[in-house]
KOLMARSE-546643 format. One record per residue: residue in three letters; y, x, z of N, C-alpha, C in turn. Coordinates in steps of 0.02 Angstrom, whole numbers, plus 50000, padded with zeros to 5 digits. Atoms other than C-alpha are relative to their C-alpha. Example, Ala and Ser with C-alpha at 12.3 -4.5 7.8 and 13.67 -1.06 7.14 Angstrom:
REM residues 2
ALA499415004550000497755061550390500605004550000/SER499414995849997499475068450357500554996150037/
This chain:
REM residues 399
MET499405004250000500005000050000500635004450000/PRO499364996349996501805005849971500235000650072/SER499814998949930502545013050130500514995050025/GLU499505004749978503924999950130499724993050011/SER500305006649991502694985350135499994998250074/PRO499985001849928502964975750299499314998250027/ILE500595002449965501584972950425500114992750017/LEU499955007149987501244954350444499774998650071/VAL500165002149932501294948050624500014992450002/VAL500075007250000500684930250647500084997450072/GLY499905002949934501384920750797500595003050036/ALA499394997649966503074921850884500044997550071/GLY499975000649928502624920551066500175006850029/PRO499844993449971502864934851189499645005849966/VAL500384994550029501484945251110500245001649929/GLY499764998850068502094942850932500695003249999/PHE499334997049998503904946750976499965007350022/VAL500054993149977503414962451072499695004449946/THR500324996250054502284968050930500515001649945/ALA499504999050053503674965550802500535005150021/LEU499474995549977505004974450906499755007250008/ARG500274993249991503884989150947499875003449932/LEU500114997250066503384991550765500665002049968/ALA499354998450027505194990850711500315005950035/GLN499754994349962505645003050849499715006549972/ALA500324994250031504425014950762500155000449926/ASN499784999950070505315011950595499484997249952/VAL500485003550043503945000650526500284993149985/PRO499755006750017504524985150430499494994650019/VAL500425005449973503844968550495500204993349969/LEU499905007150015503644950850431499684996150058/LEU500235003949942503504939650586500054992749982/ILE500005007150018502974921750551499764995850059/GLU500185004849948502834906750666499964993149968/LYS500095006450034502144889950610500474994650027/GLU499535004949973503274880050729500715001349973/ARG499324999350026505064876850675500515002150053/ALA499564997849945505794881450845499605004350047/LEU500334995849951505414893950981499654995850053/GLN500365003449947504184889251118500494998050056/ASP499565002349946505034878851253499634995850051/ASP500395004049952503614870951351499785004350058/LEU500224996549939502834875551518499425004749985/ARG500534995150010501854891551500500065005250056/ALA500024994849948501714908151592500685001050032/SER499374999249964503014912051724500015006150047/THR500024994149957502494928251812499975006349958/PHE500014993450032502894945951753499815005150053/HIS500244994949954501934959951838500385006649990/PRO499624993850004502664977251874499925004049936/PRO500054995850060501914986851727500274996649938/THR499725003650057502444973251606500765000849998/LEU499274999049997504244974851666500185007149977/GLU499874993250022504134993651638499955000549923/MET500074999950073503504990951460500604996649966/LEU499465003850031504824977951419500675003650008/ASP499404996049992506154989751485500105004649940/GLU499964995750059505765000951336500304996249940/LEU499715004250053506334986351225500664996950021/ASP499375002749974507904982851328499964992550014/LEU500105007149984507194966051382499974998650075/THR500095001149929506904968551568500654998150035/GLU499365001649968508734968151617500174992649992/GLY499875007150012508934951051538499544995550039/LEU500475003949960507374944651624500195000150074/LEU499794999549930507964951151793500614995650014/ALA499395003849991509634942551768499864992550006/GLN500155007150001508784925651743499414998150045/GLY500605001449961507264927251857500095000950074/LEU500024999049928506794928252040499515005650016/LYS500454994849977506084943952117499564997450056/GLY500475002049948504524940252218499695006150032/PRO500284994049969504204954852337499334998850033/THR500645001749968502724945552415499694994149965/TRP500345006150019501414932652372499474998550052/GLN500405002349944500264922552483499394995949979/ILE500545005049999498614913552507500054996650068/ARG499835003749940498854899652635499504994550015/LEU500315006149977498004886252738500564994950012/HIS499435004550000499114871052715500134996850068/GLU499925004049939498804861452875500265004250058/THR499794995749944499104876352992500545004949981/HIS499514995250026500274886852882499805007350012/GLU500244993049995499204902152917499975002949930/LYS499974996950067499294914752777499795007350002/ALA500064992950014498834931452706500545001649950/GLU499434998550043500414938952633499965007149974/PHE500054993450033500334953252509500705002449981/ASP499334997250008501864964452506499995005549947/LEU500024995350055502144973352341500425006250010/SER499624994049987503314985952419499555006150010/VAL500464994349993501764996552452499885003549933/LEU500094997050067501785000052263500625003949979/LYS499364996950019503505008252269499925007049971/GLU500134993450029502745025252226499624999549934/ASP500405001050060501735017752083500394996849943/THR499635003650051503055007851989500744999550018/ARG499285001049988504935005851968500144992850021/TYR499895007249986504704987051993499464997450048/PRO500515002149951503714984052154500084992750022/PHE499945007149986503804965152142499744996249940/ARG500125004550057503294950352035500674996949981/LEU499405003550022504674942951930499804993049976/GLN500145006950018504644923951918500534997549951/VAL499565002650052505414918251755499544997949942/GLU500455002850050504664907851615500005004249937/GLN500074995850059504014916351459500474997949943/ARG499535002150052505194905851351500655004050006/VAL499414995749992506594916551424499905006649963/LEU500164994050037505734932051357500054998849925/CYS499985001550072505534923751187500724999349976/ALA499305000850020507384919051182500355006749997/LEU499684993450000507934936651229499755004249941/ALA500284996150056506754944451101500254997449933/ALA499765002950063507304932350965500705002449983/GLU499334997650011509094938150988499995007049968/GLN500064993450030508544955950949499714999749930/VAL500375000450063507384950950809500454997649943/LYS499615003150054508644940450712500495004849967/ASP499514995250027509834955150688499685006649980/HIS500314993550013508544968850662499885000949925/PRO500064999050073508584976150486499285000849976/LEU500694998950020506714979850487499544994050013/ILE500425005849984506114962650544500254993849961/ASN499885006350034506024947350433499644994650040/PHE500285005049955505764932650552500064993249967/ARG500015006550033505234915950479499674994850045/LEU500275005949965505034900250583499764995049948/GLY500255005250046504114885450506499585002849944/THR500414996750052502964897150410499295001050028/GLU500685000349974501084895050430499525004149958/LEU500534996450036499644906450386499484994949976/VAL500505004550028498484896850270499335003549994/ASP500634996450012497184909950223500175007349988/PHE499894993150020496954928350192499345003049977/THR500584995950019495764940650111500215007350013/GLN499834993049991495644959350135499505004349963/ASP500454995050029494914974650051500185006750033/ASP499894993549969494974993250086500745001950002/ASP499324997750007496804994550037500534995450029/ARG499475004649981497704978850093499714993450027/VAL500145007049983497724961350166500444995849956/THR499625004750041498254947450050500004993350034/ALA499945006149960498894932450147500364994749960/ARG499675005850029499364915150089500344996250056/VAL499625003449948500734906850191500364994049970/ARG499685006250022501564889850183500624998650043/SER499385002149966503334884450227500284994049962/HIS499705005750035504524870650173500165001649927/ASN499894998050069504784880750014499365000049959/GLY500644999850034502934879249970499585005950022/GLU500454994549983501564892349969500205006349963/GLU499904993650032501724910749932499475004950023/THR500504994949984500594925949932500365006450020/ILE499694994049971501024941250035499475005550005/ALA500444994249994500214958350019500275004450056/THR499804996049942500244968850178499475005150017/ALA500494994949980499434984550245499574997750058/PHE500365002449941498944976050409500254993150019/LEU499835006549971498924958850487499845000250074/VAL500105000149928499144957050675500014992750023/ALA500075006949976498544940750752500264999550071/CYS499715001449934499664935350896500114992450005/ASP499905007150008499404916850863499634995750051/GLY500185004049943498714911451029499304997350004/SER500675002449982497254901751098499664996349942/ARG500285003550058497014891450939500115004149936/SER499844995250053497174906750828499704998149933/ARG500225001150068497084903050643499665006249973/VAL500304993750023496704921350611499285000650026/ARG500684999549971495214921250730499534995149967/SER500415005050033494584905350649499815002249929/LEU500154997850068494724912550472499515005950000/LEU500494994649993493774927950530499324997650022/ASP500625003149976492444916150599499695004250057/LEU500234995849945492314926350759499704995850055/SER500275003049939491234921950906500515000750055/PHE499515000049945492334917251054499634997750062/GLU500475001849947491074917551194500364998950066/GLY499725001249934491444910751367499864993050023/LEU500095006649970491674894451458500664996450008/THR499435004149983492854880251493499884997250070/TYR500095002449932493114876051677500024992450002/PRO500055007349999492714858151726500644996450020/GLU499415003549975494354854151813500595000649951/THR499374999950037495984849751727500565001750049/THR499424998249960497524858151798500594995749979/ILE499415004150014499074847151811500605003850027/LEU499404996249982500704856851812500594995250006/VAL499455004649985502154847351891500605004250022/THR499394996549979503944853651907500484995250035/THR499535004049962505214847352032500525004650032/HIS499474996249967506864853152108499964999550076/PHE500065000949927506284848052282499935006850034/PRO500014993549967506584862752402499415000850049/PHE500594999249956504824865752469500115005450052/GLU499904994449954505424881852551500364997850063/GLU499655002549940506474871552672499544995950045/HIS500465004349962504954861852733499345003450017/LEU500624996449986503494874052728500195007050023/PRO499744993849971503784889052842499745006249965/GLY500184993350024503804906452768499705000349931/LEU500274999750068503404902352586500245006249964/SER499794995150049503434916252459500204996449936/HIS499875003250065503924913352279499354998249965/VAL500665001350030502054913352235499524998550057/ASN500435002249945500844903652346499394996349973/TYR500635003450016499014898852323499744996950065/ILE500065003749937498574885552451499374995850003/TRP500565004549985496994877852522500264994250042/CYS499845005749958497164860352594499364995950012/ASP500605003949983495954847652669499724996349940/HIS500215004050058495904838152505499865004149938/GLY500134995850059495674853052389500425006249999/THR499594994050008496914865952328500614998349957/PHE499435000550045498614867752247500375006750004/SER499594993949998499864881452208500734998149992/LEU499285000950004501744882752224500315006549974/LEU499684994350029502704894752112500754998549991/LYS499285001050002504584896452130500315003449939/LEU499614997450055505704898751978500744998450015/PRO499305001449985507604898751972500154992449999/GLY499805007049995508114881452034499454994949997/ILE500545004950008506394873552018499355002850028/TRP500674998149979504634873752089499494997449950/ARG500575002150040503044873251985499424998950047/CYS500555001849956501644864352076499394998449957/SER500625001350035499874865052008499534996150045/VAL500445004249962498744851052069499404998249957/TYR500635001650034497024844352024499794992850015/ALA500285006649987496134827852007499555000250061/ASP500475000649944495174821852159499294999849973/VAL500705000550018493284822452157499864993049974/ASP500185006350032492624808652041500614996149974/GLN499415003250029494404804751982500095002349928/SER499914998250070494684804251794500675003349990/ASP499364996850016496044814551713500554994749989/GLU499525005450013496884798451657500284997250065/ASP499775002549935496954791951835500425005250036/ALA499634994749965497524808751903500715000749973/LEU499344999250031498994808751781500454993950010/HIS499595005949987499584791451833500575001850048/PRO499434998149958501334792851910499894998950074/ASP500135001249929500734785152074499575005550030/ASN500444994849974499384798252092500335006950001/ILE499604993949997500554812652047500444999950062/GLU499585000749940501724806052181499605001150063/ALA500424999249940500294805252306499835007350012/LYS500154992949993499864823452271500595003750030/LEU499414996649974501644829152304500154997850071/GLN499915002349931501764818352460499525003450047/MET500484996249960500224827552521500285006950017/VAL499714993349989501164844052502500544999650054/VAL499475001249950502714838052596500134992450001/PRO499865007249996502764819752654500754998850008/ARG499305001749996504464811752631500094992649985/ASP499885007150010505224794352629500174998249928/ALA499805001350069505954795652454499485002749951/PRO500464997350050504934798152296500275006649972/TYR499814993650030504944815152211500324998949932/ALA499704999950066506064818052061499635005349959/ILE500434995550040504874825551933500335001449933/GLU499694998050063505534835351786499504999949942/GLU500504999550053503964838851684499304999550029/ILE500715000149982502084835751691499625002649940/ARG500404997350055500864845851587499285001050023/PRO500714998749985498964844151599499715005149951/TYR500334995450046497894858051527499335002150028/ARG500664997449981496114864451529500025007650000/ILE500034992749992495694882251579499375002649966/HIS500564996950036494594893151469499935007350020/GLN500144992849988493794910151493499585002349940/ARG500344998050061493364917751324500275006649975/ILE499784993550027493444934351231499615001649937/VAL500344997650060493034941551060499685006850016/ASP500354993749988491884956551046500405006149979/ASN499644994350029493054967550945500704997749981/TYR499315001850014494944967550925500225002349930/ARG499844997950069494894975750751499474997749952/HIS500455002250054494134968250595500325002149934/GLY499704997250059494564979250448500735001650013/ARG499284999149993496454978650427500324994450040/VAL499755005649958496614963650544499895001750073/LEU500034998549928497004966550729500174993750040/LEU499865005649957496974953750869500305002350066/ALA499684998449936498054953651026500164993650037/GLY499825005849959498414941951170499474994549998/ASP500465005649995497654924551176499574999149937/SER500435000350059496984926350999499355003950013/ALA500574995749984495794939351075499654998150065/HIS500305001549935495524933151253500394994450035/LEU499705005349960495844918051364499735000650071/ASN500224999549930495774917651554500374994850042/SER499665004449952496214906951703500695002850015/PRO499334997549984498084907851741500085002350072/SER499944998149930497704911051925500095007650006/GLY499834992949996498524927751961500495002349947/GLY499484998550049499684927151810499855005949955/MET500184994150038498724939451702499994998949924/GLY500105001450071498614930851532500555002849955/MET499454997650041500334933751455500105007550010/ASN499914992949987500484950651541499485004149963/GLY500524996450036498814956151469500145000249926/GLY499835000050071499394950951296500555005049983/VAL499484995050011500974961451312499715007050004/HIS500324993549995499894976051367499605001649937/ASP500344999150064498814973451212500505002449947/ALA499514998550051500374973851104500265007250006/PHE499744993149991501014990151180499475005149981/ASN500534995450019499334998751160499945000449924/LEU500095000250073499154993050980500585003149963/THR499424997650037500924996950926500175007350014/GLY499954992749992500805014450997499575003649950/ARG500474997050047499445017450867500134998049927/LEU499975002750067499755006450717500505003549955/PRO499534996450045501325015350651499715006549973/LYS500304993750023500345031750641499494998849945/VAL500485001650052498965023550541500364997549938/TYR499605002750055500235014350433500305005749958/ARG499704994450036501055030950387499495005249978/GLY500524995350020499395039750359499945006150043/GLU500024994349955499625051450506499355000250040/GLU500645000449965498025045550591499564995049964/GLY500485004350034496445036650535499874993650040/PHE500155006449969495725019750579499655000750068/GLU500344999149936494775027250725500474998850059/THR499535001349944496365026050831500074992550012/LEU499995007249991496345007150801499354997650034/ASP500625001549964494535006750857500075001750074/GLN499894998349930495095015451015500424994750035/TYR499635005849973496355001251041499514994750024/SER500495005149981494884989251043499575002450058/ARG500434997449947493825000651152500365000050067/GLN499624999949938495215001751281500174993050025/ARG499735006449978495874984051283499464994650009/GLN500505005349992494304973351260499645000550067/PRO500314999649933493384980051414500494998750056/THR499505001349948495004979551513500104992550009/ALA499935007249995495214961151472499384996950032/LYS500635003049975493384957451509499875001650073/GLU500194997849934493164967651667500564999950051/GLN499445000049953494904967451742500364993250000/ILE499595006050004495874952351679499574993750009/LEU500415006149996494534939051649499634999850066/GLN500394999949938493484944551798500444998550060/GLN499575001249943494944945051919500284992950001/ALA499765006950004495644928451857499454995250021/HIS500565004349980493914920851879499905000150076/ILE500064999449927493814927452057500564996050034/ASN499445003649971495544920552095499904992549996/ARG500115007250009495124903452024499434997550043/THR500595002149961493414902552109500174999750074/ARG499814999849929494144907352278500394993750019/MET499585005749983495424893352273499644993349992/GLN500375006250009494144880352219499484998950056/LYS500485000849945493024883552371500274995050050/ARG499785005349954493074868952492499705000550070/ASP500324999549934491964874252637500495003050050/PRO499504997549952493114876252789499815006650031/GLU500214993849969492084890052867500085005849951/TRP499914994750050492064900052705500745001849993/ARG499284998850006493944897952689500265004150059/ARG499784996549940494204903852868499805007449996/GLN500244993150004493144919452840500385003849946/GLU499654996650054494004923352675500725001450019/LEU499314998849978495734921252749500035005850049/THR500024994449952495274932952891499905006649963/ARG500114993950040494624945752765500645002149966/LEU499384998450035496234944752665500555002250048/GLN499504997949950497314945852821499875007150024/ASN500174993149981496384961652870500245005049948/ILE499764995650053496824969152702500765000950006/THR499274999649998498664964952724500275003950060/THR499784996049942498744973952892499855007449992/ASP500174993150013498094990152815500375002149936/PRO499604998450059499404997752696499595003249943/ALA500404996850052498125008452604499554994949965/ALA500425005250029496934993852579500414995149959/MET499575004750038498364982552525500235003249935/ARG499804996750062498954995452399499444999949950/ASP500565000250046497214996652324499914993049971/TYR500085006950022497114977752315500544998249949/LEU499445001850043498834976052235500025004149936/LEU500054996250062498544990052110499584996349949/LYS500435003850045497174979052039500324993349981/SER499735006650015498004961952054500655000449961/SER499394999050038499624968951981499885003349933/MET500224997750066498654975751831500145007449988/ILE499884992950009499114993951861499345003849994/GLU500644996650002497334999451895499664999149932/GLY500325001250065496694991351735500305004249944/LEU499684995850051497975000551629499815007350009/ARG500204993149988497525017051711499295001249977/LYS500704999250022495675014451680499954999749925/ALA500035000550073495975009251500500225006549967/ALA499754993850029496955025151467499495005650001/GLU500524994949995495425035251517499454999249948/ILE500535001450050494335027351380500185003449935/THR499884996450063494195038551227499694996449941/
């Protein structure tokens, strides 16, 4: 392919934007397409971990996120009825990262900040309302067919990067196995401006909570709380989503005389799936197109950004002929096991722990976690893993 041919990036979520900006930063032209006609604006990821903030700082995005987000120096696992808790303090990571905290801000803020950079970048052609229809590839190129309001066109590119999410068109066209499972429960995400912090003692910005009737989580964002609740045992999703039942769930969190003012409600199913290989010829997968996991612990979007940084540290060298395809195979060798053994496994542990209902088990687990939080060395080890630092270090060791 001619050296000026742009790399085609499919999907303009956090992973697609980061991929495009990093490639352009390395003087590689990019065509970034997104099938929707507007940027994402619905309820999605809202936690940025320390190493992700360090990566985004290289793209001059972290400052904007910090300006609009909330720093969370701690996070908790709690027993609702007694307010007992195990609180993890990320300040123990101050020697490991410049950002020893979680940042609570929605991923749509990242997309908006990145879009501002993308729209003025001379090396990035960004097209909303443009959908990948099909593609073929041979030893020299990928030939993609895309559709927009102007009709269909054919694009020749040296590489195609799939950042098109959980329902990836690229993954489907490759006919890849996406092994894993779908969890039985439906998560219901509810947002409200009600000040839970004024009624529940000692809340952090991130709280995973056991209660007598099940479990819920409370995540604080600027000016609003995100509350994740679940259907009762033997309750249908339709019944659980009825306004009266949503109200009952929130009244369980904090009883009050007035009804809650609810901003948004979003039900979603949780999946745990992964492809075997992130490279298929000249087509690379990153983020949710390659792996899906429980959102418990906030690892999904962060893991996708980590994929993008690993890949874009390699792809420009292959694009310019400075290195061979083996460096792209190393991308897959490093990121696929990291997703499988660090991200998916840890997210599964987090989700399983919060779904346990046996009171005695909960008591023992809370005591175990409290013991960790009273030992700075043990807490650092625990947070190196939950903050995704350990996974990145292990991945870097894979040749």
